[in-house]
C-alpha positions, 0 to 999 in steps of 0.5 A: 675528741679534743679538738672537736670539743673545743670547736663547740665552743669557738662555734659560738662566735659564728652563732651569734653572727645571726647565721642563716641555718643551724649548721655547727660548721665553723671555718678554722684556719682553713679546715671545716669543723664541726660537720654533722653527718647523721644517719636517720633512724629509719635506716636498718643498723649497718655498721659499715656505714660509718667507715663509709662515711669516714671513707668519703670524707676522707678521699673527698678532703684532698679533692676539694683542697686542690679544687679550691686552690688549696683553700678548704679542707675537711678537718673534723666531722661528727657522725650521728648515730641512731639510739636504736643502734647498739651502743659502743664504748667509743660512741659519746653523746652529743653536744649541740649536734642534733638531727636538726641541725645536721649538714648531711642526712643518710636515710632510706630513699622515698620512694624506693629505687631513687638514690639520687644525691641532692642538697636542699637550696631555699635561698639566692645565689650565694646564699648557704644550702640547707641539707646535702641528702645521701642514701645508703645505697649511694654511700656504699657505692651501688649507684657509682656507674650513676653518679660517679664516686662518693667522694667527688660528688661530696664536694659537688654537693658541698658547694651547693651548701656552703657556698650556694652555687648551682648545677651547670647541667640542665635536665629539662633543657640538655641542648641549645643553639649558639653561633649556628651550632647545637651544643650541650649544656655543660661547663667548659665547653671544652668537654668533648663527647658524642651525640647518641640515642638508645632504642631498645626493643624486646630486651635488646638496645641499639645505638642511634643518631641523634634526630633533629627537630625541625622546628627548634633545630635542636636534638629531639628528646632522647638524645644524650651527650656522652663525654668522651674518655680520657678527657684533658679538660679540667672543668667543671665540678658542678657540670660533671665531677664524674669525669676523670680530668674534671678536677675544678670549678668553672672561672671567668675564663672557661665559663659558659655563660650562654648555657641555659643552666640553673647557674647561669640563671640563678647567678647572673651569668658568673661562674661557680669559681666567681661566686665561691671567691665572693663568699665570706669563707674564701674572704678569710682564707688565703692559700695554704702552703703544706698539705692538710692533715686527714679529717678526724671523727667523732662518733656520737650516738643519740641518747635519751631526751633530757629537758628542764623547764626553766619558767619565768613566775616574776610578778610581771607574770601575773599580767594578761593571764600570762600565768595561766597561759603558760600553765595551758602551754606547759601542761600541753607540753608535758602531757603530749608534746614530750616523748615517751621515755624522756627525762623532764625536770622543772625549775622556776625562777623570780629573783632566785630560783626554785627546783620544782621538780627533779629529773622524772623518766616519763614512762606514762600518765602518772609522771606526766600528771605529776609534772603538771602540778608542779607548773607555777600558780602564783607570780611575784618577784623580780626576774633572775634568768642566770639563777634559773639556768644555774639551777637547771644544769644543777638539776641535770648534773644530778643524773646525767651530763648537761652535754645534749641536754635541752632547756626550755627557757620562758620570760617575759621580764627584762634582766640586765644581768643575762650575759653574766652567765654566757660563758657557762651556757657555752661551756654546758653543751646544752641546747637552749630553746627560748620563748619570749613573752610579751613586749618586755622580754629581756633584749639578750634573751635570743642570744641564748638560743643562737650560741646553742642552736636552739628554738627561738620563739615569741608570743604576744599577749594576744590570747587568740593568736595561741602563740604560746601553745604553738611555742611549746608544741613546737618543742618535740624532739628532733633526734627520734623517729618521725613516728614519735615526734607530735605533729600539730594539726590545728591551732586557732583562736577567736574572741566571741560575744554574745553566745557566738560560736567558734565552728571548724573542721579539723582533717586527720589524714591517713599519715596521722592519728595516733595520740590525738589530742583536742585542746580548749582554752578560755579567758573567763568560763568554760564554753560549750564543746561539741566534738564530732568524729567523720562518722558523725559520732560525737565525743564527750569526756574532756578533762576540765581544769578550771584553774588553768582555764583548759580542757582536753580529750584524748582520743583512743587508739587511731583517730579516724580519718576525715574531718572532724567537726567542733562547735565551741559556744561562749560570750565575751571571751577568747577561745583557742583550739589546738589539736595534735597528733602523731604518726599513725604507722612506723612506716608510712611517714607522716606529712610534715610542715616545718617553717622558718625565716631566712634570718633571725634578725631583719635590718629595714629595709631589707626584706625577710623570707619565710620558708614552709617545707612540706614533705611526706618523708623525702617527697615534697607535697605540692599545691597545698594552700599555705599561709603564714601569719607574722605578728609584731610585738605591736600585735599587729598581724600580717598574713601572707599566701606562700607559693612554690612557683619558683618566683620571688622569695621561692627558690624552686618551683614544685619542690615542696618549699613554700615561700614570700617575702616579708616587707610589712615591717610596722616597728622595731623589736620581736616577730612571731611566725606562724604557718597554716598548710591545708591540701586537697585531693591533688595536694600530695606530691605529684613530682615526676622528676627527682630532686634537683640541685645534685650531682648529675645522673650519668647516662653512660660513658665510653669504654673502648670506643663504645657506649656503656648505657645506664638504665634511665634516670629514675622518674617517679610516677604519681601512682607510686606515692603513698597517700596521694590522694590525702586531704591535710591540715597542719600548723607549725611555728616559724620561731621569730625574728627581731627587726631593727632600723624601722622608721616611725610611720608613715613608712616610706617605700623603699621596697622595689619589685623583686626580680624576675627569675623564671624568664622563658622565651621562645620564637613562633613563626620564624619572626615572633618571640614570645616571653613568659614570666611570673609577675613581680610586685610593687614591694618584691612579690607583693602588689602590682609593678608600675611597668616593665623594661625589656632590652635586648642585644646579641651580646649576652655580657653587653645585655648583663653589663651595659643593660641601660645601654642595650636595645629597649623593646616597645612595651607600651601595650604591656600593663603588669599584672598583680604579683605572681600572676602569669605574664605573656608578651610577644614582640618582633624584634626592631632596629636589629638584624634577626636573620637566620642563625641570629642569637638574641638575648633578652632580659626584663626589669620591673619598675614600681610607682617610686621608680624603684627598679628591680634587679635585671631578671635572668637572661635568656636567649634564642637562637633563629633556626629556619630549616633549610628549604627541601630541594624539588622532587625530580620526576622519576621516569616510568619503567618500561612496560614488560613484554606482556604475552596476550595469551598469558593465562594470568587473571586479568592481565588482557585487562592490564594490558589495555589500561597501559595502552590507554594511559601511554595515549593519555599522557601522549594527547596531554603532552601535545595539547 
């Protein structure tokens, strides 16, 4: 335990560097520390899972060590145990470890039966992934025949998570042509096997030779590559770590660069080992000369939520109704967001700290109402953030340890002494969420959330953007069951004039509806409020707080499913509407939206990427309309449509993660992020294949010379998905980021088109090459590029390394379309030999109006396959006529003999004629 606790302190140095994820992992003397493996609260209690986790990591560590040439091993791991499991003396309270920053999540499959291990990867090649997903069935070895041993799969997934490499197989294209041969997509090509198909009928199955598609020259669907056993080839773990001899990653020496797999597509034909070798981890380590120790484990059990609000009430909080807006957001948090059973305290600060409430356990409306009365109503004095934090620690320590507690820190003022309490914050074990209000909040504020893994948010003084309420609405606990968390359905604001109306609808879908709250705020006087449920029934009874300028209505029971209509009328003031709810059932996962930026700091002209993950349980929600609004410290807003199209900033199509680049910097300083998601009839999960970026499903194996087949790889039918026809609406705070290096206006054009990552090619008519891709923009994935450069080569490496010297295709008639449009281009290769068996490789580069060029696209290959002509059929001579008895009694036989005689005479006349 001692070594693990000390690692939390060391971790701070890493978090201050602006990591892409909230992970607590640290690499210390070749050993990975701070790994968090969390068991989902919905997993039925099974203490043996803990031992299975230990066994998996312990056995994976030496495999990882040898695979990385003695560079890396697993040093210590925290196992996060749900609060609803039985407590044990050896279980201790977490510090910074939460479900939100878990590196591995053990959760029940959704839908049932899909136990495929996978890793979420939002970024580009070489960028760290988000999280590894395992199921209890996988962990206990029940699907080992389909994916291989748990420890080897863990190393495969770790490479996705830590080093941003990709799979070296391809479920969508299992074979390819190269050098006039059919090849299985694999790495390395030294792995040998046989090509077989299976045919099942009436409960019995037989092996069949693979059939060849005469149009493509490839094996038809149903054919599988089954590796021989034993093998001698050692690579590659990212192809199939389940093969006994495989103990290495592919290197540049044995990498199969022609194989059309995700690793080649995403990583510019580089081998997995080359990507790992370029990683920060590799650069700061040297091989060990001794064997590493076995991993150690900490057993941490989630406890009751402990949170203390630390709220600025200095003189500057009287500007722009900030104090009233703080009261509105604080009341939403206390009345609705914080969960039943939580312990909540409150501290305010100006030049000194003031305890407004000791810790109180929330058991019902009485405690919630009492806490709302402790919110500050008068602003005065200076700003001493450290005084507020120290007071909060003292409030918590009166009842509990600060380990794993949370502090919500809001301030609008500058404080040049904030760094004086950094060490106390680091040692406290508390998670600090920061809310920066207005343009002058302390510049060092975000360091507190970075060093503790808390959420950082920003709210401007533009009340209609509802940023402060969104920031507090995002503070639902990530450690409880999904059914307990508050979900924001709507957040909208508008400035009205001359008795104008603010009208709209809020969709309550079947996955939410419990504990639904409508909250309305105003800036001058109470507006007229009309609210109707889907049946047309009007809902009155709003609780009005004239001092805080807000009104709210709690819907009893479960809110009716469908569109709730609202109309708000006012003059010369700003109104906002916020709607929150909770899951309708503990067994039906709610549709959730989580959003984030790829970094917490952006340096011009580096683009930022905004992501929104929309899922129902583990299933992605597709074809939703997703919009991000990014607000600068100047109050300027930029609206982006986020896409799940596998192009531009989006790493994978149809994975429920919607993405877009942000390049519209207008000033230095903080930017806030907010996401809206709206679903339609076809928006819920339509995925028909399991997640990508995971260990390969083993179709079968060879045992004593015979193929032993696994059941077919599980597929998910859209009819299996609960809530498939649901309409939904959600809003989500994406936190904030800080921009630096932005020049004064006019801002120069330094953004090239983004890389094309989804180029595809096929051959038509043995002559024409058909290309398709998603159009990039003038600035990454925005606007319209100026032109395309397409080049071809018979050498894939020459095309990559000598693109400008490769043969250029005539694209004079190819006019780029607007970003994210579908592009199609057909050409005939010229000035290059293109005969039967020719392998040709193609890549594209986009150019903008400032002559800035994109990176070269993914390289695709085509192989000209002209099927051999069938030999002309040799006529088969007619058999001699049988001796027919004229007197036979067979009916019609006499007529038949006459016909034969007539046909014979006819053939003779044709021959003589």
